[in-house]
N, C-alpha and C positions, 0 to 999 in steps of 0.2 A: 450457507446460512443465512435465513432471512428473519430479522428480526421481528417480532410480535410487538414490542413496545419499543420506545425509546429507553427506558430504562433496563431492559435486557442488554441493548447495547453500551449503556455506558457501565452496568455491572461488566463487562468484559473488558474495557478501558481500565477501571479500578483495580480488577484483578491482575491486568498487566502493571499497573503502576506500581502495586505492593507486592509485584513479582509471587503472586501465589496463582498466577494461572496454570494450569496443569500441561505440561507439553504436550498432550493430545489435543489440547484447544488451541495451541498456538499454530493457527493455520495461516494459509493466504489469506481468507477472508477475516481472519482476527487481524492481521497485518493492516489490512485496508483500511477497518474499521478504527484503528488506534491512530493510523496515518491521518485520516478523515478528522478524527477529534482533534487533534495537535492543529492541522491545518486550519480548521475553522475558529480555531483560538488562539494562534500565536501567529507571528511573522513566520515567512517560509524559512528562513536562518534558524530561529528557534526552533519550530516545528522538527526541523528536518536534525538538528542537533538532539532535540530531545528523543526523537524515534532511534539516531544512533546511540545514545547513551541506553537507551531502553530495552533494544534489541540484544546490544553486548550483555546486560547485565542478566535479562531473562535465560540468555543461552548460558551464563554461568550457573544460574539457578538450576537449570535444566541439565548441565554436565556437558553441555556442547562447547568443545573448545574454539575460541574465536582467534584461529591463526589463518594464513593463507591459503589453505585448502579446504576449511571447514567453517561453519558459524557467519559471522558477520560478513555480508557483502555490500562494499561500498557502493558499487555501480548499480545492483540491483536496489538498493535502498534509495538512493537518489531518482533512479529511473521513476520508481513507484511512488515516490513523494511528489515528483513532478505531474507524473497521472491525476494523483489525488489533488492537489494544489489547482492543476485547471480545471478539473471536474466541480470543485467546490466555486470557484468563482465564475463558472458558466451555468452553474444550476439554480434552478427555481428555488424559493424558499421553503423549505419543509424543517420539519423537527429533525433530528439528529438522526432517529432511527430511520426516517424515510429517506433522508438523505444518504444514511449508511446501506441502506437496502438498493436503492439505485444504484449506488457504486459497486455493489456487489453483484449486480446482474449485468452491467456493463464490462467489469473489470474481472469475471471471475474466473478468467484463463490465466494461470501463473506464467505460461509459456508467450505471453504478451510481448516480452523482452526482445523474443528471438525475430520479432518482425522488425527489429530496429538494429540488432547486434548479432554478427555472426556466432556460433556457439563457439568456434575458438576462441574470439575475442572475450565473449561475456564470462566464462569459465577460466579465463586465464588469472594467473596470480595477480598479475597487474590491475585487472577490474575488479577482483576483490579487494583488492588493497586500496585502489585510487579509483575515482570518479571517471571513465574514459567516456570519449563521444562515441556514438552508433556508426557504424562501418558500413551499416545497409541503407537504411531508412535516414536520410538527415532532416527532414522537417519532422523535430521532435514531438511525438505524441499527439496531444489534442489538437496540434495545429490544424488539423483536420478531423474536428468532433463530429462532422457527419460521417465519416469512415467509422468511426467508434457505434456512433447511433445507429448506423445501418446493421450492426451486427448483431443487435438485440431487435430489430425492427422497427426503431424510431423509439421514440421515448416511451417509457415503461412506467405506469403508474402503480406503485407499489405501495399500500398503504399499512401504517402501525398507529398503533393510538399512543 
């Protein structure tokens, strides 16, 4: 999803916060957009807590049980929030919609955590319940932001109004 306007991105966040976002719209892109919104407005700890509680709540609304085998996943949430926070801190100043579009271009592959975690570790009950450190790539995430930029051919200027 690419946002045509900042207001479009804000409407998604608002629907998430009001717990009216349809299950079909609660996609990887939507997770990234909401996470970016929180990371831009709150301290990292507050943003992470808002995302944790929000994901659990919207899962409840959608009838997705938050158990040790389904629903909320702590390691994935922490991973993506670190990615988003580091993206936000290293990005040029744009509108929220433009930043969301940049993030979606760079981080559109939900399999990115598998570059840092083995499948066995990432999908373990322990990783779902508690944040665990990566077991493949120890330099966590945007420590090598050039690697991320290279995946999309460098800086991509995606405009919205």
